[in-house]
C-alpha positions in Angstrom: 0.0 0.0 0.0 1.3 3.5 -0.9 1.4 5.9 2.0 -0.4 9.2 1.8 1.8 12.0 0.5 3.3 14.3 3.1 1.5 17.6 3.2 2.9 20.7 4.9 0.3 21.8 7.5 1.1 25.4 6.9 0.7 25.2 3.1 -2.5 25.8 1.2 -3.6 23.3 -1.5 -5.8 24.2 -4.5 -8.9 22.2 -5.0 -7.6 20.5 -8.2 -4.3 19.6 -6.4 -6.3 18.1 -3.5 -8.5 16.1 -5.8 -5.5 14.8 -7.8 -3.8 13.6 -4.6 -7.0 11.8 -3.5 -7.4 10.1 -6.9 -3.7 9.0 -6.9 -4.1 7.5 -3.4 -7.3 5.6 -4.3 -6.2 4.2 -7.6 -2.8 3.2 -6.1 -4.2 1.4 -3.1 -7.3 -0.4 -4.5 -6.8 -3.0 -7.3 -9.6 -4.1 -9.6 -12.4 -5.4 -7.4 -15.8 -7.1 -7.9 -18.5 -5.0 -6.3 -22.1 -6.2 -6.1 -25.3 -4.2 -5.9 -28.5 -3.0 -7.6 -28.5 -0.7 -10.7 -30.2 2.7 -10.4 -30.1 6.1 -12.2 -29.0 4.3 -15.4 -28.1 6.5 -18.4 -26.9 5.4 -21.8 -25.1 8.5 -23.1 -24.9 9.4 -26.8 -21.2 9.0 -26.7 -21.7 5.2 -25.9 -20.6 5.5 -22.2 -22.9 4.1 -19.5 -23.5 6.0 -16.3 -25.3 4.4 -13.3 -25.3 4.1 -9.5 -24.7 0.8 -7.7 -26.5 0.6 -4.4 -27.5 -1.7 -1.5 -29.7 -1.2 1.5 -27.5 1.5 3.1 -25.2 3.1 0.5 -24.6 3.8 -3.1 -21.7 4.7 -5.4 -21.5 6.3 -8.8 -20.2 4.1 -11.7 -19.1 4.7 -15.3 -18.5 2.1 -18.0 -16.6 3.6 -21.0 -17.8 2.9 -24.5 -14.9 0.5 -25.4 -16.0 -1.7 -22.5 -19.7 -1.2 -23.0 -19.5 -2.5 -26.5 -18.3 -5.9 -25.2 -21.2 -6.3 -22.7 -23.5 -8.3 -24.9 -26.7 -7.5 -23.0 -28.6 -4.4 -21.9 -28.6 -3.0 -18.4 -31.8 -2.1 -16.7 -32.7 -0.2 -13.5 -33.3 -2.6 -10.6 -31.0 -5.3 -12.0 -28.7 -6.9 -9.5 -25.2 -7.2 -10.9 -21.6 -7.7 -10.0 -19.2 -5.2 -11.5 -15.4 -5.6 -11.8 -14.2 -2.0 -11.3 -11.3 0.2 -10.5 -12.0 2.6 -7.6 -11.3 6.1 -8.8 -12.1 9.8 -8.1 -13.6 12.2 -10.7 -11.5 15.4 -10.2 -13.7 18.0 -11.9 -16.6 17.3 -9.6 -14.8 15.9 -6.6 -16.9 12.7 -6.8 -15.9 9.2 -5.7 -16.8 6.7 -8.5 -16.1 3.2 -10.0 -14.6 2.8 -13.5 -16.3 -0.5 -14.5 -14.3 -3.0 -16.6 -16.8 -5.9 -16.8 -20.3 -6.7 -15.5 -22.0 -10.0 -14.8 -25.5 -10.8 -13.5 -25.5 -11.4 -9.7 -25.4 -15.0 -8.7 -23.7 -16.2 -11.9 -20.2 -15.8 -10.6 -17.9 -18.6 -11.6 -20.5 -20.4 -13.6 -20.9 -17.6 -16.1 -17.1 -17.3 -16.4 -16.9 -21.0 -17.1 -19.7 -20.7 -19.7 -17.8 -17.9 -21.5 -14.5 -19.7 -21.5 -16.0 -23.0 -22.8 -18.0 -21.2 -25.4 -14.9 -19.3 -26.7 -12.9 -22.6 -26.7 -15.4 -24.6 -28.6 -16.1 -21.7 -31.0 -12.3 -21.5 -31.7 -12.3 -25.2 -32.5 -15.1 -24.6 -35.1 -17.7 -26.6 -33.2 -20.3 -23.9 -33.8 -19.4 -23.3 -37.5 -22.5 -22.8 -39.7 -21.1 -24.9 -42.5 -21.0 -27.9 -40.2 -24.8 -27.6 -39.4 -27.0 -30.4 -40.8 -30.3 -29.7 -42.6 -33.5 -30.7 -40.8 -35.6 -33.4 -42.5 -38.7 -32.0 -44.3 -41.0 -35.0 -43.5 -39.6 -37.0 -40.6 -41.2 -40.4 -39.8 -39.4 -41.1 -36.5 -38.2 -38.6 -33.9 -36.1 -39.1 -30.8 -36.7 -36.9 -27.7 -33.9 -36.6 -25.2 -35.2 -35.2 -21.9 -36.4 -36.2 -18.4 -39.7 -38.2 -18.4 -40.9 -35.9 -15.6 -40.1 -32.7 -17.4 -43.0 -30.4 -18.2 -41.2 -29.7 -21.5 -41.8 -33.3 -22.6 -45.6 -32.9 -22.2 -45.5 -29.7 -24.3 -43.5 -31.4 -27.0 -45.7 -34.5 -27.1 -48.9 -32.5 -27.3 -47.5 -30.3 -30.1 -46.4 -33.4 -32.1 -49.8 -35.0 -31.5 -51.6 -31.9 -32.7 -49.5 -31.2 -35.7 -48.3 -34.6 -36.9 -49.8 -37.6 -35.1 -48.4 -39.9 -37.8 -44.8 -39.4 -36.5 -43.4 -42.2 -34.3 -41.8 -41.0 -31.1 -39.0 -42.6 -29.1 -38.0 -41.2 -25.7 -34.5 -41.5 -24.5 -34.8 -40.6 -20.8 -32.1 -38.8 -18.9 -31.7 -36.4 -16.0 -31.6 -32.8 -17.1 -30.0 -31.3 -14.0 -28.0 -32.3 -11.0 -24.7 -34.0 -10.5 -23.5 -36.0 -13.5 -26.5 -34.9 -15.7 -24.2 -33.7 -18.5 -22.6 -37.1 -19.0 -26.0 -38.8 -18.9 -27.4 -36.4 -21.5 -24.4 -37.1 -23.7 -25.0 -40.9 -23.4 -28.7 -40.5 -24.3 -27.8 -38.4 -27.3 -25.3 -41.1 -28.5 -28.0 -43.8 -28.1 -30.6 -41.7 -30.0 -28.1 -41.0 -32.8 -27.5 -44.7 -33.3 -31.2 -45.4 -33.6 -33.3 -45.3 -36.8 -34.7 -41.8 -36.0 -34.6 -39.0 -38.5 -33.8 -36.2 -36.0 -33.4 -35.6 -32.2 -35.2 -33.1 -30.0 -33.1 -32.1 -27.0 -35.4 -30.2 -24.6 -35.9 -28.9 -21.1 -37.9 -26.2 -19.4 -36.6 -22.8 -18.2 -34.6 -22.2 -15.0 -31.6 -20.5 -13.6 -28.1 -20.9 -14.9 -27.5 -23.5 -12.3 -30.6 -25.4 -13.3 -29.5 -25.4 -17.0 -25.8 -26.0 -16.3 -25.9 -29.6 -17.5 -26.6 -28.3 -21.1 -23.4 -26.2 -20.8 -21.2 -29.2 -20.3 -18.5 -29.9 -23.0 -19.5 -33.6 -23.2 -23.0 -32.6 -24.3 -21.8 -30.2 -27.0 -19.4 -32.8 -28.4 -22.1 -35.5 -28.4 -24.4 -33.1 -30.4 -21.8 -32.6 -33.0 -20.9 -36.3 -33.1 -24.5 -37.2 -33.9 -25.1 -38.7 -37.3 -28.6 -37.1 -37.5 -29.7 -33.5 -36.9 -30.3 -32.2 -33.4 -32.7 -29.4 -32.5 -32.2 -27.8 -29.1 -35.1 -26.4 -27.2 -33.7 -25.6 -23.8 -35.2 -23.1 -21.4 -37.0 -19.9 -22.4 -36.4 -17.6 -25.3 -33.9 -15.5 -23.4 -31.9 -18.6 -22.1 -28.8 -19.6 -24.1 -26.7 -22.7 -23.4 -23.7 -24.3 -25.1 -26.1 -26.9 -26.4 -28.0 -24.2 -28.3 -24.8 -23.1 -30.1 -23.7 -26.7 -30.9 -27.1 -27.9 -32.2 -28.0 -27.9 -35.9 -31.0 -25.6 -35.0 -31.8 -23.7 -31.9 -35.5 -23.3 -30.9 -36.5 -20.6 -28.4 -38.7 -23.1 -26.5 -39.3 -26.9 -26.4 -42.7 -26.3 -28.1 -40.9 -24.4 -30.9 -38.5 -27.3 -31.3 -41.4 -29.7 -31.8 -42.9 -27.3 -34.4 -39.6 -27.1 -36.3 -39.6 -30.9 -36.8 -43.3 -31.5 -37.3 -44.9 -30.4 -40.5 -48.5 -29.2 -39.9 -50.8 -32.1 -40.8 -53.7 -29.8 -41.8 -51.3 -27.8 -44.0 -50.0 -31.1 -45.5 -53.5 -32.4 -46.1 -54.5 -29.1 -47.8 -51.4 -29.2 -49.9 -52.2 -32.9 -50.8 -55.7 -32.0 -51.8 -54.4 -29.2 -53.9 -51.9 -31.5 -55.6 -54.7 -34.1 -56.1 -56.9 -31.5 -57.9 -54.0 -30.3 -60.0 -53.2 -33.9 -61.0 -56.8 -34.6 -61.9 -56.9 -31.4 -64.1 -53.6 -32.4 -65.7 -54.9 -35.9 -66.4 -58.1 -34.7 -67.8 -56.3 -32.2 -70.1 -53.8 -34.9 -71.2 -56.7 -37.3 -72.0 -58.4 -34.6 -74.0 -55.2 -33.9 -75.9 -54.7 -37.6 -76.7 -58.3 -37.9 -77.9 -57.9 -34.9 -80.2 -54.6 -36.4 -81.5 -56.4 -39.8 -82.1 -59.2 -38.0 -84.0 -56.6 -36.3 -86.2 -54.8 -39.5 -86.9 -58.1 -41.3 -87.7 -58.9 -38.5 -90.2 -55.7 -39.3 -92.0 -56.5 -43.0 -92.5 -57.6 -43.9 -96.1 -58.5 -47.2 -97.9 -55.6 -48.8 -99.9 -57.7 -48.7 -103.2 -58.3 -45.0 -102.6 -54.7 -44.4 -101.9 -53.7 -46.3 -105.2 -56.2 -44.1 -107.1 -54.7 -41.0 -105.6 -51.2 -42.2 -106.6 -52.4 -43.1 -110.2 -54.0 -39.6 -110.6 -50.8 -38.0 -109.3 -48.7 -40.0 -111.8 -51.0 -39.0 -114.7 -50.7 -35.3 -113.7 -46.9 -35.6 -113.5 -46.9 -37.2 -117.0 -48.9 -34.3 -118.4 -46.6 -31.8 -116.7 -43.5 -33.6 -118.2 -44.9 -33.6 -121.7 -45.7 -29.8 -121.5 -42.2 -29.2 -120.2 -40.7 -31.1 -123.1 -42.7 -29.0 -125.6 -41.7 -25.8 -123.9 -38.1 -26.8 -123.9 -38.1 -27.7 -127.6 -39.7 -24.3 -128.5 -37.2 -22.4 -126.4 -34.3 -24.4 -128.0 -35.7 -23.5 -131.5 -35.9 -19.8 -130.7 -32.4 -19.8 -129.3 -31.0 -21.5 -132.5 -32.7 -19.0 -134.7 -31.3 -16.1 -132.7 -27.8 -17.6 -132.9 -28.1 -18.1 -136.7 -29.0 -14.4 -137.1 -26.1 -13.3 -135.0 -23.8 -15.6 -137.0 -25.0 -14.2 -140.3 -24.5 -10.7 -139.1 -20.9 -11.5 -137.9 -19.9 -13.1 -141.3 -17.1 -11.1 -143.2 -18.2 -9.0 -146.4 -15.0 -8.2 -148.5 -16.7 -5.8 -151.0 -18.3 -3.7 -148.4 -15.2 -3.6 -146.2 -13.0 -2.7 -149.2 -15.2 0.3 -150.0 -15.0 1.4 -146.3 -11.2 0.9 -146.5 -10.9 3.1 -149.7 -13.0 5.8 -148.0 -10.9 5.8 -144.9 -7.7 5.9 -147.1 -9.0 9.0 -148.9 -9.8 10.7 -145.6 -6.4 9.9 -144.3 -4.6 11.3 -147.3 -6.7 14.5 -147.2 -6.0 15.0 -143.5 -2.3 14.3 -144.0 -2.0 16.8 -146.9 -3.8 19.5 -144.8 -1.7 18.9 -141.8 1.6 19.0 -143.8 0.6 22.2 -145.4 -0.3 23.7 -142.0 3.0 22.6 -140.4 5.0 23.9 -143.5 3.6 27.4 -143.2 4.4 27.4 -139.4 7.9 26.2 -140.2 8.5 29.0 -142.8 7.3 31.6 -140.3 9.6 30.4 -137.6 12.5 30.3 -140.1 11.9 33.9 -141.1 11.9 34.9 -137.4 15.1 33.0 -136.8 16.8 34.7 -139.8 15.8 38.1 -138.5 17.2 37.3 -135.0 20.5 35.8 -136.3 23.4 38.0 -135.0 25.5 37.0 -138.0 23.0 38.7 -140.3 23.3 41.9 -138.3 27.1 41.8 -138.6 26.7 41.3 -142.4 24.9 44.7 -142.5 28.1 46.4 -141.2 27.7 46.2 -137.5 30.4 44.9 -135.0 30.3 43.4 -131.5 32.6 44.9 -128.9 33.9 42.5 -126.2 35.2 44.1 -123.0 38.2 43.0 -120.9 35.7 40.9 -118.7 34.7 38.9 -121.8 31.2 40.4 -122.0 29.6 42.5 -124.8 29.8 46.2 -124.2 26.4 47.9 -124.3 27.2 51.2 -122.6 30.3 53.4 -122.9 30.3 53.8 -119.2 31.4 50.2 -118.9 34.9 51.0 -120.3 37.7 53.4 -119.6 40.5 54.8 -121.8 43.2 52.3 -122.2 41.0 49.3 -122.1 41.6 46.6 -124.7 38.5 45.6 -126.7 37.9 42.8 -129.1 35.7 43.7 -132.1 33.9 40.9 -134.0 32.8 41.5 -137.7 30.8 39.5 -140.1 34.1 38.1 -141.3 37.1 38.2 -138.9 37.8 40.2 -135.7 40.2 42.9 -134.4 41.7 44.0 -131.1 41.7 47.8 -130.4 42.6 50.1 -127.5 40.3 52.8 -126.2 41.6 56.3 -126.4 38.6 58.3 -125.4 35.2 57.5 -123.9 32.3 59.7 -124.7 29.3 58.9 -122.5 25.9 59.5 -123.9 23.8 61.9 -121.8 21.2 60.3 -119.5 17.6 60.5 -120.6 15.4 62.7 -118.5 
């Protein structure tokens, strides 16, 4: 235990400092503790936290359960419930209030049994004993049911009356066993094993309601494993609708009550008879409709039956008709062939060569060709003469023959302007016949035109 902090008697503490010291002392000296009492002033906050008071005949204490813990509770608190809370003793500094920070809650009186229930449930669930894919389907129309319960149980009377009312045709086999007390779990497991080895279609495991101690035999591991080892489906109807046992989780189907378990495995006789009557009427209608269809088909087939002599006459008439059609087809074919031969003869005659006519056409074409050639030659000769005259006029040699000369400057180019040369330049003069080299003595530039 931590000693209280030393406080100087002459010093003055602030309220917040005092509250903090009180909180530290409480939390350091009190471990997690189970506290039992009755719930009052219960409030579920929007934040998810739960606030309530825990009281007994002479005192009460404020409690808070934070949202992270409240989400794991699994059931809803109510005012007036007697519970046991595992809590840390604390002190709420802002208000200076003593309170319990609750970590877990269990119903009062459950104690170790509830803890054992939760541990076994978690263990079997981890092994996959409660997996939905391992569940067996219930038979739709069972003929023989096994009931595992106590012969003195009120639940047995409820189950038998329900089965008698809904399905009196189902055969019932009772496998008696104690449903509470020392060693009841092992005996229930043995009864389940015996029922599973019988010729029954399914098993009803049932018992009336009671406290967790009364129902504890159905929380035994041996019972859960016997249910899963059964070769036939098991329906558990143990306790009331709010009671849950390990057997409920292990069973192929959980019923809220023993009566509900009987209803799950017993098809309603009245409903079955109504369905049977409906199917009977439907079958009668289908049979009547089928007979009518077959009669109509028979009438149609009878209408197609003919006497052999009549059938031969029909065949003979058909052959005669086909012969006439063949003769008409031969006539049409001969006429068409004659017409095609006449057309081919005409085209052949038209395509035959005619030398006289073709010679005349050849002479005419020769005359036209000669005329066109003569005209074209005359036209091209005139154009050639005109081009020749133009070339003669443009011939530099003809210009030189009229007395002109070409002056070639020092740069080898023809001199067109006196400004291109200077006195002393050597020029080459070309004449119609021959050439001469001269030197420039004087340059007289022509005046520029305005």
